[in-house]
C-alpha positions as MATLAB code, in Angstrom:
seq = 'MGMAKRMISLKLGILLVAITLLSLTFTAANALTQYSFVKPYTAKLVFTDTPFKIETSTLAFEPNTNRYANATVSVKNYGTADATATIYVRLYESATVIAWGQASVPTTAVGSTYTTTIPLTWTTGKDMTNVSSGNVIVQ';
ca = [
      -2.005   38.387  -62.691;
       0.114   35.620  -61.219;
       2.722   38.307  -59.988;
      -0.003   40.418  -58.107;
      -1.160   37.088  -56.558;
       2.231   36.626  -55.292;
       3.041   39.797  -53.699;
      -0.216   39.640  -52.045;
       0.389   36.068  -50.784;
       3.764   37.413  -49.379;
       2.591   40.884  -48.084;
      -0.241   38.773  -46.271;
       2.343   36.436  -44.988;
       4.421   39.011  -43.641;
       1.481   40.757  -42.334;
       0.405   37.617  -40.209;
       4.307   37.226  -39.050;
       4.415   40.427  -37.771;
       0.737   39.994  -36.056;
       1.532   37.049  -34.571;
       4.806   38.309  -33.219;
       3.281   41.448  -31.641;
       0.641   39.295  -30.117;
       3.251   37.108  -28.084;
       5.607   40.492  -27.375;
       2.485   41.730  -25.939;
       1.413   38.336  -24.092;
       5.108   37.905  -22.750;
       5.076   41.923  -20.987;
       1.650   41.346  -19.987;
       3.091   38.325  -17.928;
       5.955   40.004  -16.837;
       4.120   43.197  -15.630;
       1.186   41.571  -14.213;
       1.663   39.088  -10.969;
       0.339   38.663   -7.797;
       1.508   37.134   -4.313;
      -0.061   34.960   -2.598;
      -0.108   36.284    0.919;
       0.013   33.454    3.867;
      -2.518   33.573    6.441;
      -0.950   34.887    9.755;
      -2.417   34.799   13.133;
      -0.907   36.024   16.285;
      -0.852   32.971   19.068;
      -1.357   33.538   22.696;
      -0.072   30.339   24.639;
      -1.136   30.154   28.310;
       0.063   27.459   30.742;
      -2.453   25.917   32.822;
      -2.443   25.722   36.349;
      -4.409   22.637   36.109;
      -3.085   18.938   36.092;
      -4.853   15.590   35.166;
      -5.179   13.633   38.628;
      -7.261   10.684   37.500;
      -8.546    9.899   34.205;
     -11.044    6.845   33.859;
     -12.641    5.417   30.897;
     -16.280    3.683   31.257;
     -16.558    1.055   28.736;
     -20.225    0.033   27.338;
     -19.662   -3.992   26.126;
     -23.334   -3.819   24.182;
     -21.548   -1.124   21.787;
     -18.045   -2.086   22.562;
     -17.224    1.700   23.298;
     -16.095    3.856   25.940;
     -19.384    5.688   26.767;
     -17.693    8.642   28.874;
     -14.425    9.806   30.748;
     -14.398   10.822   34.618;
     -11.777   13.012   34.746;
     -10.336   15.004   38.009;
      -7.917   18.014   37.983;
      -6.188   19.814   40.227;
      -5.347   23.333   40.437;
      -1.967   23.643   41.373;
      -1.759   27.465   40.129;
      -1.333   30.549   42.530;
      -5.082   31.920   41.829;
      -8.326   30.382   41.235;
      -8.980   29.571   37.446;
     -11.312   27.855   34.930;
     -10.041   25.376   32.243;
     -11.260   22.616   29.268;
     -11.132   19.457   29.452;
     -10.827   17.692   26.166;
     -10.896   13.903   25.532;
      -9.981   12.692   22.180;
      -9.612    9.120   20.741;
      -8.080    8.199   17.337;
      -8.052    6.196   14.232;
      -4.368    6.713   13.194;
      -4.589   10.642   13.223;
      -8.287   10.982   12.610;
     -10.613   11.775   16.014;
     -13.356    9.118   16.077;
     -14.630    9.862   19.316;
     -14.304   13.094   21.628;
     -15.997   14.704   24.122;
     -14.859   17.919   26.407;
     -16.331   19.979   29.681;
     -15.748   23.184   30.921;
     -13.676   23.561   34.695;
     -15.624   25.940   36.726;
     -13.578   28.505   38.866;
     -11.640   26.387   41.212;
      -9.759   27.616   44.104;
      -5.817   26.927   44.408;
      -5.326   23.546   45.729;
      -8.415   22.058   44.882;
      -9.657   19.090   43.011;
     -12.558   19.327   40.265;
     -14.194   15.790   39.025;
     -16.430   15.869   36.094;
     -18.123   13.049   33.917;
     -17.530   13.645   30.062;
     -20.024   11.837   27.782;
     -17.881   10.758   24.326;
     -19.746   11.169   21.000;
     -18.503    8.624   18.197;
     -18.118    8.779   14.533;
     -21.063    6.746   13.296;
     -19.383    2.889   12.584;
     -16.560    3.513   14.861;
     -15.881    1.537   17.862;
     -12.880    0.339   20.056;
     -11.565   -2.041   17.083;
     -10.855    1.421   15.716;
      -9.005    2.988   18.198;
      -5.029    3.124   17.747;
      -4.747    6.132   20.122;
      -6.094    8.960   22.319;
      -5.429   11.368   24.749;
      -7.008   13.807   27.669;
      -5.792   17.418   27.821;
      -6.754   20.528   30.248;
      -6.112   23.760   29.009;
];
């Protein structure tokens, strides 16, 4: 009886090792044959130059809130045809926009100037003490 138990234990051990090797082989083969590529997002971008140039830009300071309330911006059409655009005003704290505003420039004739006042919206809790830079862009 002792020899029979030993034979069964040996056969069972060999069977378990074979099953383990078969599982590892299957897992490795599966990993080698099943893969996926991460497809990067792509977009076709078209860049156009604007005929508008910023002539003046003035920020209106509101001392009660320690913020600029609005920006008055004048742009001139230096192109060869009537054109439209959008003016963007942004104030930053490091790389984060904390105040912003924008306005559309209606169809403006060549050589003409358009002036608009753009209200600024501020991030809650931010004021001029947080501003590190800013820009006015027409595009």
